[in-house]
C-alpha positions in Angstrom: -52.8 -29.0 -55.5 -54.7 -29.9 -52.4 -57.0 -32.9 -52.5 -59.5 -33.6 -49.8 -61.8 -36.6 -49.5 -64.9 -36.9 -47.3 -64.3 -40.5 -46.3 -66.1 -43.2 -44.5 -63.7 -46.1 -43.8 -66.6 -48.6 -43.5 -67.7 -47.9 -47.1 -66.1 -50.0 -49.9 -66.5 -47.2 -52.5 -64.9 -44.7 -50.2 -62.0 -47.1 -49.5 -61.6 -47.8 -53.2 -61.6 -44.1 -54.0 -59.0 -43.3 -51.4 -56.7 -46.1 -52.6 -57.1 -44.9 -56.2 -56.1 -41.3 -55.2 -53.1 -42.6 -53.3 -52.1 -44.8 -56.3 -52.2 -41.8 -58.5 -49.9 -39.9 -56.2 -52.5 -37.5 -54.7 -51.9 -37.5 -51.0 -55.4 -36.4 -49.9 -56.4 -34.9 -46.7 -58.8 -37.4 -45.3 -61.9 -36.0 -43.5 -63.9 -38.7 -41.8 -67.1 -36.8 -42.2 -69.0 -39.0 -39.7 -66.6 -37.8 -37.0 -65.7 -34.4 -38.4 -69.2 -33.4 -39.5 -69.5 -30.9 -42.3 -71.6 -27.9 -41.3 -74.2 -26.3 -43.5 -71.7 -23.9 -45.1 -69.4 -26.9 -45.9 -72.3 -28.8 -47.5 -73.4 -25.7 -49.5 -69.8 -25.4 -50.8 -69.7 -29.0 -51.7 -73.0 -28.7 -53.6 -71.6 -25.7 -55.5 -68.3 -27.5 -56.3 -70.3 -30.6 -57.5 -72.5 -28.4 -59.6 -75.6 -29.7 -57.8 -78.7 -27.5 -57.6 -80.7 -30.1 -55.7 -79.3 -31.2 -52.3 -80.8 -34.6 -52.8 -78.1 -35.4 -55.4 -75.7 -35.4 -52.4 -78.0 -37.4 -50.1 -78.2 -41.1 -49.4 -82.0 -41.4 -50.2 -81.9 -45.1 -49.5 -80.9 -44.6 -45.8 -83.6 -45.6 -43.3 -83.1 -42.2 -41.6 -84.0 -40.4 -44.8 -87.3 -42.3 -44.8 -87.9 -41.9 -41.1 -87.4 -38.1 -41.4 -89.8 -38.1 -44.4 -87.3 -36.1 -46.4 -88.7 -37.2 -49.7 -91.6 -34.9 -49.0 -89.4 -31.8 -48.2 -89.3 -29.2 -50.9 -87.1 -26.6 -49.1 -83.4 -27.1 -49.9 -82.4 -25.4 -46.7 -84.1 -28.1 -44.7 -82.3 -30.8 -46.7 -78.9 -29.2 -46.1 -79.7 -28.8 -42.4 -80.7 -32.5 -42.2 -77.3 -33.5 -43.7 -75.4 -31.3 -41.3 -77.3 -32.7 -38.3 -77.2 -36.3 -39.6 -74.0 -36.8 -41.7 -75.0 -40.5 -42.5 -77.3 -38.9 -45.0 -74.3 -37.5 -47.1 -73.4 -39.6 -50.1 -69.8 -40.7 -50.0 -67.1 -40.3 -50.9 -66.8 -36.8 -52.1 -63.4 -35.6 -53.4 -62.4 -32.0 -53.7 -59.6 -30.6 -55.8 -59.0 -27.2 -57.5 -62.3 -25.7 -56.5 -64.2 -28.7 -58.0 -65.7 -31.8 -56.5 -66.8 -35.2 -57.6 -68.6 -38.1 -56.1 -66.5 -41.3 -56.1 -69.3 -43.4 -57.7 -67.6 -45.0 -59.5 -64.2 -44.3 -57.9 -62.6 -43.5 -61.2 -64.9 -40.5 -61.7 -62.8 -38.5 -59.3 -59.8 -38.6 -61.7 -61.5 -36.0 -63.8 -60.8 -33.3 -61.2 -57.2 -34.2 -60.4 
């Protein structure tokens, strides 16, 4: 089974989740999403795999950029997805994918449900 993590090495939760996956013997493909930015199709696939109807559930709404872009006022989900694709810092991390499902690593142990 292939396991992929959208990872930010500067994020402690992301590092903890990656370490947990490796500890459990899942040798994940690591995608540093700030360098290898997910496109809109990738983000839509992630939302589907996560079971999220609202793109905000995958967004870092506390980021200064979220506020600067006034995204709290946006009602069109396509605009929110486009904002994440253009500004990957807005994507919550880490996201782990396995077997057609996905889970946010908050807390890191949550990802064990899809392994």
